[in-house]
N, C-alpha and C positions, 0 to 999 in steps of 0.2 A: 711603176705601172699600177701596183695595188693602191698606192696612195692616190693616184690620179683617178681611179675608179671610185674610191670612197669620196673624193672631192666632187665627182660628177654625179653622186647619188646612186651609183650602181652598186649592188651587193657584192661583197667580197666573196670570192669563191671558196676560200678556206673556211670562213665562218659559216657559209651556207652548207658546206660539206659536213662540218661538225654538228650542225643542227639536225641534219638529216640522219646522221649516224646515232644521235642520242635518242633513246627510246624513253618516253614518259611512262612512269609506273601506272599500272592499271588501278582502278578504284578498289577492286576486291583485295589487291595486295596491300593497299594502304589501310583498309579496314582490318585486315588480318594482323598487320603490324601493331595497330592501336589496341587490338584485343590482347595481343601478347604482352604489350606494355601494361595494360590494366591488370592482367593476371600476375605479372611480376610485382606490380605495386601492392596488390592484395597480399601476396606472399610476404613481401617485405613488411607490410603493416602488421600482419599476424605475427611474424617473427619479432618485430619491435614490441608488440604488446606482450608476447611471451617473455622476452628479456626484461621488460619493465616489471612484470609480475614477479619474476624470479628475484629481481633486484630488491623490490619492496619486501618480499618474504625474507630475503637474506638480512636486510636492514632490521626487520622486526626481530629476527632471531638473535642478531648481534645485540640489540637493545635489551632483550630479555636476558641474554647471557651477561651483559654488563650489570644489570640489576641484581641477578642472582649472585654474581661474584661479589658485588658491593655488600649484599646482605650477608654472605658467608664470611667476608672479611670482618664486618661489624660484629657478627655473632661470635667469631673466633676471638675478637678483642674483648668482648663482654663476658662470654661464657667459657673462655679458654681455661680459666682457673677454677672451674666449678668443682672438680674432684678434689683439688688441693684445698679449696676453701671449706668443703664439707668435712674433710679430715681435720682441719684446724679448728672447726667448731667444737669437736670433742675435747681438744686441748683447752680451749677457752672455758668449756663447761667444768672441767676439772679444776681449773684455777679459781673459778667462781665458787665452786663447792668448798674448796679449801678455805677461802675467805669467809664464806657463810658459816662454816663450822666453828669459827673463832667467836668467843663471847664479845659483847660490845665493849666491855671495859678491859679487854685483854692487854691493850697497850699500856695501861697503868700498872699492870702487875708483872710484867716481864722485863727482862733486861734489855739494854740497847741493841744488842746483837739480834735478838729475836724480833724486836720491833722493826729493825731495819729489814729483816727477812720478810715480814708481813708487808711492809711498804713496797718492797721489790716485787712481790707476787702481785699486788694490786696494780702497780705500774706496768708490769708485763701484760696483764689482762687488758688494760686500757689501750696499750700500744698495739696489741694484736687486733683488737676490735677496730681501732682507727686504720690500721693497715688494710684490713679486709674492706672497710668502707671506701678506701681509695680505689678499690677494684670493683665497686658497684654492689657490695654486699651490705644489706640493710637489715636491721633488727626489727622483728615484729613483736609488739607488746600490746595485745588486743584486750587487755582487761577493761571491762565495762562496755565493750562493743558487742554487736550481734555476731553470733557464731557463723563463720563462713567456712564451709567444708573445703574450699579451695586453698585456704591458708591455715586452717586450724584442724587439730585432731582431738576430738573429745575423749577424755580419759575416764571421766565420771560425771555424775549429775549431783547437783546440790539443791535440795528443796528450799525454795525461797518464794513466798507469795507476794513479795513486794516488787520484784523485778520481772520483766517480761520473760516468757519462756525462751530459752536459747541464748540468754545473755552470758557472755564469758565472765565468770565471777572470780576465777583463780587461774593463774598461769603457772603450770608446773615446770615447763621448760620453754624458753623463748624460741621463737621461730626466726628464720632468716630467708630473705629473698635476694636473688642476684639478677639484676636487670628486671625483666618482667616474668621471671620464672621463680618458682618456689625452690629454695635450696633445702629448707627443712621446715615442715609445718610446726606451728606452735602447739604444744600439748597443753590442753586447757580443761578446766572443769566448768560445766555450764549449768544454768539454773533450770528448775522445773517447778511446776505448781503455781506459777504466777499467771498474770494475764497474757493473752496472745500478743506477740509482737506485731505492731502495725505494719502492714505491707506498704512498701514505698515504690514509687515509679520515678524514674529519672527523666527529666525533660531534655530537650536538645541543648539547653543552656547549662546542663549539669546540675540542675536544682532538683533535689529529692522532694517529692510530694507524698504525703500520707494519704492512703486510699481506704483505710479501714472505716467501718461504720461509726466507730467512736470518734473519729476525727472529722466526720462530715457534720457541719452545723445543722441543727434541727430547727424547724420553724415551730416556735412555741406559741405563736399567736393563735387565738381562738378563731374558729371558722364562723363567718357571719350567719346569723339565723336566716333560714329560708322563709319567704312569705307564705302564708297559708294559701292553698289553692282555692280558686273561686268555684262557683257552681258547676262550671264546665269541666272541672278537673284540671284546668290550666293554672299556672301560677298567676297571681294577681299582679306581679311586677312586670313592668313594661321593659322589654329588652331592646336597646337601640343597636341595630345591626350595622349602622354606619359608623365608620371610624372617625 
């Protein structure tokens, strides 16, 4: 029967009943639902932006932590032996003083046993300095250089009119550095009474340039004579103002 009605073009009673029972949503209800969806979207976007900001901050903190850790590890490898190296410098100084106290021709006047002892002391000093060098310890020998308070310690002044003021003329005790730090400043004697040391500036290429007045070339050419003024008080020379 139902199929016959559908074939004859008559509406099916079941479909008609379902259509009548189904209520279409009102326009206000649809607008309210869209407004709620927009609010939820805004909340989700704000939450997403907040999570992204926290993530970026966390990544920045982790990168800073990684760099600090790498620097601490590097410093520990380079400067971990600082205290030990400083103590060993005193031992090296004593070995050097023992060798310096011997006359130059002592090897020709002593027996073989004492000569072997001297050679052993010298070998021990060299080996100790080489061992310290393998750990980044380098010797400072600033004789003839300009006094630098960051690496040198002035013990006395030596009058010398031939050398610029503040030139290291004598090294009393050698200094040492480890990495980029001073392990022990060099104890030196500096000159006084000489000409002032020229000031230097370092360019971006690492080139030192003298900036003192003595290093600036002077123009020794004579100035041209000015023409005598004419009767109107103006110079008789004609000035061409066009380039």
